[in-house]
VOPAGU-2260 file (C-alpha; in pm, 1 decimal, decimal comma):
REM VOPAGU-2260
SITE   aa  ch    i         X         Y         Z
SITE  UNK   A    0   12981,4    9351,8    5886,8
SITE  UNK   A    1   12648,4    9538,8    5833,3
SITE  UNK   A    2   12579,4    9870,7    5944,7
SITE  UNK   A    3   12379,3    9862,2    6286,3
SITE  UNK   A    4   12031,2   10039,2    6365,9
SITE  UNK   A    5   12003,4   10309,3    6625,2
SITE  UNK   A    6   11727,1   10225,4    6875,8
SITE  UNK   A    7   11509,4   10528,4    6937,3
SITE  UNK   A    8   11227,9   10515,5    7225,7
SITE  UNK   A    9   10912,1   10721,9    7162,9
SITE  UNK   A   10   10754,4   10842,9    7488,0
SITE  UNK   A   11   10465,2   10619,2    7477,5
SITE  UNK   A   12   10726,2   10283,6    7483,9
SITE  UNK   A   13   10901,1   10441,6    7782,8
SITE  UNK   A   14   10566,2   10477,4    7961,1
SITE  UNK   A   15   10454,9   10120,6    7866,9
SITE  UNK   A   16   10808,9    9995,2    8006,1
SITE  UNK   A   17   10737,3   10183,3    8347,3
SITE  UNK   A   18   10385,8   10079,2    8386,1
SITE  UNK   A   19   10491,1    9717,2    8313,7
SITE  UNK   A   20   10786,2    9733,1    8572,4
SITE  UNK   A   21   10600,9    9913,9    8833,3
SITE  UNK   A   22   10310,0    9618,8    8785,9
SITE  UNK   A   23   10608,6    9351,9    8800,7
SITE  UNK   A   24   10752,2    9520,5    9127,3
SITE  UNK   A   25   10413,1    9543,4    9292,7
SITE  UNK   A   26   10312,4    9168,8    9221,1
SITE  UNK   A   27   10651,8    9008,4    9235,8
SITE  UNK   A   28   10901,2    9225,0    9396,1
SITE  UNK   A   29   11207,7    9450,2    9276,3
SITE  UNK   A   30   11439,8    9138,1    9164,8
SITE  UNK   A   31   11185,6    9002,2    8925,2
SITE  UNK   A   32   11123,1    9365,4    8786,9
SITE  UNK   A   33   11496,7    9412,7    8724,3
SITE  UNK   A   34   11489,9    9078,5    8561,5
SITE  UNK   A   35   11229,6    9160,0    8324,0
SITE  UNK   A   36   11424,3    9495,5    8234,8
SITE  UNK   A   37   11724,9    9307,8    8191,0
SITE  UNK   A   38   11544,9    9098,3    7930,9
SITE  UNK   A   39   11371,0    9362,1    7764,0
SITE  UNK   A   40   11699,2    9557,4    7724,3
SITE  UNK   A   41   11859,4    9265,1    7598,3
SITE  UNK   A   42   11611,2    9166,5    7348,4
SITE  UNK   A   43   11564,3    9543,0    7231,6
SITE  UNK   A   44   11972,2    9586,7    7188,8
SITE  UNK   A   45   11941,9    9254,2    6953,9
SITE  UNK   A   46   11698,6    9493,5    6723,2
SITE  UNK   A   47   12051,4    9682,5    6634,0
SITE  UNK   A   48   12099,2    9414,4    6372,1
SITE  UNK   A   49   11861,8    9297,4    6149,1
SITE  UNK   A   50   11518,9    9417,4    6277,1
SITE  UNK   A   51   11332,3    9307,5    5973,7
SITE  UNK   A   52   11418,3    8959,3    6096,6
SITE  UNK   A   53   11093,4    9004,2    6351,2
SITE  UNK   A   54   10742,9    8947,6    6202,5
SITE  UNK   A   55   10481,1    9196,7    6117,7
SITE  UNK   A   56   10205,0    9290,4    6368,6
SITE  UNK   A   57    9959,6    8985,0    6288,7
SITE  UNK   A   58    9645,1    9241,8    6372,3
SITE  UNK   A   59    9772,1    9480,6    6140,4
SITE  UNK   A   60    9897,1    9260,7    5905,3
SITE  UNK   A   61    9531,9    9131,8    5853,6
SITE  UNK   A   62    9427,5    9483,6    5772,8
SITE  UNK   A   63    9734,9    9504,2    5505,6
SITE  UNK   A   64    9944,1    9728,7    5725,0
SITE  UNK   A   65   10266,8    9570,1    5689,7
SITE  UNK   A   66   10501,1    9871,6    5842,6
SITE  UNK   A   67   10519,6    9764,7    6180,1
SITE  UNK   A   68   10690,8    9454,8    6341,2
SITE  UNK   A   69   10707,5    9336,7    6673,2
SITE  UNK   A   70   10930,6    9137,5    6889,2
SITE  UNK   A   71   10833,6    8873,0    7159,8
SITE  UNK   A   72   10988,8    8890,8    7482,6
SITE  UNK   A   73   10834,5    8713,3    7760,2
SITE  UNK   A   74   10471,8    8791,1    7776,7
SITE  UNK   A   75   10560,1    9142,8    7620,5
SITE  UNK   A   76   10514,5    9258,4    7272,7
SITE  UNK   A   77   10796,1    9506,6    7168,2
SITE  UNK   A   78   10619,1    9715,2    6862,9
SITE  UNK   A   79   10853,0    9883,1    6648,2
SITE  UNK   A   80   10897,2   10057,2    6295,8
SITE  UNK   A   81   11211,2   10078,7    6113,6
SITE  UNK   A   82   11274,9   10387,3    5968,5
SITE  UNK   A   83   11599,8   10414,4    5772,9
SITE  UNK   A   84   11882,9   10306,4    6013,7
SITE  UNK   A   85   11642,8   10363,9    6314,7
SITE  UNK   A   86   11429,9   10131,0    6478,5
SITE  UNK   A   87   11163,5   10325,5    6643,7
SITE  UNK   A   88   11010,9   10179,5    6946,4
SITE  UNK   A   89   10631,7   10256,7    6960,5
SITE  UNK   A   90   10487,9   10040,0    7221,7
SITE  UNK   A   91   10586,0    9759,0    7504,9
SITE  UNK   A   92   10230,5    9563,8    7494,6
SITE  UNK   A   93   10134,1    9266,8    7732,8
SITE  UNK   A   94   10044,7    9016,9    7471,7
SITE  UNK   A   95    9780,3    8840,9    7710,3
SITE  UNK   A   96    9564,5    9174,8    7645,6
SITE  UNK   A   97    9376,5    9210,4    7315,4
SITE  UNK   A   98    9588,6    9445,8    7084,5
SITE  UNK   A   99    9243,0    9613,8    6970,4
SITE  UNK   A  100    9117,9    9689,3    7296,2
SITE  UNK   A  101    9461,8    9828,0    7367,1
SITE  UNK   A  102    9451,3   10094,5    7064,6
SITE  UNK   A  103    9091,7   10178,3    7145,7
SITE  UNK   A  104    9213,5   10226,1    7493,9
SITE  UNK   A  105    9487,6   10434,8    7359,7
SITE  UNK   A  106    9291,3   10661,0    7114,3
SITE  UNK   A  107    9050,6   10743,1    7382,1
SITE  UNK   A  108    9339,0   10850,8    7620,7
SITE  UNK   A  109    9498,3   11054,7    7315,6
SITE  UNK   A  110    9179,7   11228,3    7249,3
SITE  UNK   A  111    9152,7   11374,0    7615,9
SITE  UNK   A  112    9519,6   11518,4    7605,7
């Protein structure tokens, strides 16, 4: 049996999930937010075994960056990096948004901190 990976959440990934769940709850109610959370938690738990089966983030691969992977779960992209026996969750993004736009937005936020 293969060794399992440990899931590590960054602060950014936690904030992403909280924001997504707040939006879902506002738009569709607490039951739907709970369902989305269950789906995300199940998908993320599956990363404990063979996280490298997930695809490289397409937009980054086009620039030669292959160390970031993603798992799709409903309308969300779980972006992570494998570091030894750890899966480091970096972001939970709505795939309907443009990744370049999101990264620029985050860079501007980080400059303001």
